[in-house]
N, C-alpha and C positions, 0 to 999 in steps of 0.2 A: 757189313752191318753197322759197324761203328761210324763209318762215313755217312751212311743214310741217317743215322740218329743225330749226328752233328749237323747235317744239312737241315733236318727237320727242326732242330733246336734253334738254328739260326733264323729260319723263316718265322717260327713262332715268336722268337724274341723281337724280330723286326715288327711284326704285327702288333705285339703288345706295346712296344715303345712308340710306334706311330699312333696308336689309339690314345696313349697317355699324353703325348705331345699335342694332338688335336684337341683333347679335352682341356688342356692347360692354356692353349693359345689365347683365349679371351682374357686371361688373368695375368699374363706375363709378357715381357717384351722379347724374350728369346729363350733358347735352351742351350745347354752345354752337353754335348754328346761325347762320351768317353767310350770308344769302341773296343779298346783293349784286345786287339788281335782280330777284330771283326770289321776292320776298316772297309773292306770290300762291300759290306752291307749298307754303308752310309747312303749311297745314292738311292737305293730302294727305300730306305727309311724316310728320307726327305720327300720322296715322291708320294709315298703312302700317307705321310703326315701333312701333305699338301703345303709344303714350305718351298 
């Protein structure tokens, strides 16, 4: 059960971060991503953020 919750949290976190990055793109030249143990999620984040 804990693994499922962690997976769901990771997916939700990626979705939220991607949405924020997409909304900020017109106003900044880049983003600094600090994954802190979730480095494996960075490719999905970049894809969803359309970077």
